[in-house]
C-alpha positions as CSV (number, residue, x, y, z in Angstrom):
1,X,0.0,0.0,0.0
2,X,1.6,3.2,-1.2
3,X,0.7,6.8,-1.4
4,X,0.0,6.4,-5.2
5,X,-2.3,3.4,-4.4
6,X,-4.3,5.4,-1.9
7,X,-4.4,8.5,-4.1
8,X,-5.7,6.4,-7.0
9,X,-8.4,4.9,-4.7
10,X,-9.5,8.4,-3.5
11,X,-9.6,9.6,-7.1
12,X,-11.7,6.6,-8.1
13,X,-14.1,6.8,-5.2
14,X,-14.6,10.6,-5.4
15,X,-14.5,10.8,-9.2
16,X,-11.9,13.7,-8.8
17,X,-8.8,13.9,-11.0
18,X,-5.7,13.0,-9.1
19,X,-4.1,16.4,-9.9
20,X,-6.8,18.1,-7.7
21,X,-5.9,15.9,-4.7
22,X,-3.3,18.0,-3.0
23,X,-2.2,16.9,0.5
24,X,-3.2,20.2,2.1
25,X,-6.7,20.3,0.5
26,X,-9.5,19.6,2.9
27,X,-12.3,17.2,2.2
28,X,-14.6,20.1,2.3
29,X,-12.7,22.2,-0.3
30,X,-12.6,19.1,-2.5
31,X,-16.4,18.8,-2.0
32,X,-16.1,15.1,-1.0
33,X,-19.5,14.0,0.2
34,X,-20.1,11.9,3.2
35,X,-21.3,9.1,0.9
36,X,-18.0,9.2,-1.1
37,X,-16.1,9.2,2.2
38,X,-18.0,6.1,3.4
39,X,-17.5,4.4,0.0
40,X,-13.8,5.2,0.3
41,X,-13.6,3.7,3.8
42,X,-15.3,0.5,2.6
43,X,-12.9,0.2,-0.3
44,X,-9.9,0.8,2.0
45,X,-11.2,-2.0,4.3
46,X,-11.8,-4.4,1.4
47,X,-8.5,-3.8,-0.3
48,X,-6.1,-3.3,2.6
49,X,-7.9,-4.5,5.7
50,X,-7.8,-0.9,7.2
51,X,-10.6,-0.2,9.6
52,X,-11.5,3.4,10.1
53,X,-14.8,4.6,11.5
54,X,-16.5,7.3,9.5
55,X,-16.7,9.4,12.6
56,X,-12.9,9.6,12.6
57,X,-12.9,11.6,9.4
58,X,-14.3,15.1,9.2
59,X,-14.7,17.4,6.3
60,X,-12.2,19.8,7.9
61,X,-9.4,17.2,7.6
62,X,-6.8,17.6,5.0
63,X,-5.9,14.7,2.6
64,X,-2.5,14.6,4.4
65,X,-4.3,13.9,7.7
66,X,-6.4,11.2,6.1
67,X,-3.3,9.6,4.7
68,X,-1.5,9.8,8.0
69,X,-4.6,8.2,9.7
70,X,-4.4,5.4,7.2
71,X,-0.6,5.1,7.9
72,X,0.7,6.2,4.5
73,X,3.4,8.8,4.3
74,X,2.8,11.8,2.0
75,X,5.8,12.6,-0.1
76,X,7.3,16.0,0.3
């Protein structure tokens, strides 16, 4: 599981182009809906066995914080 793997999954689940998915962007500024977040969490669990409760993610979180919560380092 790499940064690029998770970035591709986020892009797929949110239907956003990867170039819009900057680490400092918040889920709110990207307009990622709660339905897309839940879908993303289910896919993370299915593919990688990562369990994250939807309550752990907020729309104010940045993608960097989401990646850190998952345990994936964001390249500098």
